N, C-alpha and C positions, 0 to 999 in steps of 0.2 A: 373148437375152443372159442370162448367168448370173453371179451374184456369187460369187466364190471367196475364202475367207479365206486370206490369204498370210502374215500375221505379226501381231505386236502393235505398237502405235504406238511403244512404247519401243525396239523393235528397230531403228528407223531414226533415226540421229543427224542433228541439224541440220547442213546443209551437206554431207551425204554421201549416197552411194547404197548400195543393197543389191540383190543379185540374189535374186529370189524365183521360185517355181514356181507356175504356175496351169494346171491341166489339161494338163500336159506341156510347157508353154511357159515359157521363161526370160524374165522381165520385170525391167526395171531400175526400181527404186522409189527416189525421192529425196524428201528433206525440205528445203524451201526456205522460209525465213521462216515456219516453223510449219505450212506446208501440204505435203501429199503429192502427188506426181506420178508417173505411170508411163508408160514407153515400152518398145518392144521392146528387148531387151538386145543384140541383134546389130547391129553397125554394117554398113550395106549395102556398104561397101567390101570388107572381108575378114572380117567376122564378129567384130570386136573386141568385148569385153565392156563395153558402155557403163556397166553398173552398177558397174564398178570404176574408171571414169574420174573425173577431178577436175571439180568444178563451177567455172564461170567466170561471175561476175556482172558485169553492166554495166547501170546504170540499173535499170529494172524487169524486165529480161530475165535469165534464168538458163539457161545452156547447159552440157551435159556434153561433155567433151573425150574422144574415144576414146583409150584408152591405147596403141593400136598405132601410129596414124599421125597423130593430132592433129585429125581431122575433128570438127566440133562440131555438136551437135543441141540444139534448144530442148527443155527438159524438159517444158514445158507443152503444146506443140503437136506435137512430134516433127519439126518442120521442120529441114531441113539448113541450117546457117548458112554453112558453107564447103564444102558437098558438094551436088551437084545434086539428090539425092533425100533424102527424110526417112525417118523410122521411124514406126511406128504408135503413137499415144498411146492410153492406156487410162483409163477413168473409175475414180477411186479413191473409195471410200466408207469412212468411219470410223464404226463402231458400237461405242460404249463404248471399249474398249482394242483392239478388233480392226480390222485393215486388210483391206478386201475390194477386189478388182479385178474389174471387169466384163469378162468374156471371152465 
């Protein structure tokens, strides 16, 4: 596995997502309660851009809602909430102000 620098910590707003590129892959990066999480950007239904979706918080869980058809995925695990399959999660490492994703 390789760590790839994708952005600066200040580039990801609290409660929002951002689409970043790592070795030719589009990855959705989110900031939730100060922590960063990354999952595949493409919804398995029709490829909707998850990094552009809204976050939905309930208790300690945080899910992203696909902007195309409303399917939800857990930003920590990639598990599908109301869809039968999930998306791949990625390990996020913060070094100083740099955000790195393990691909």
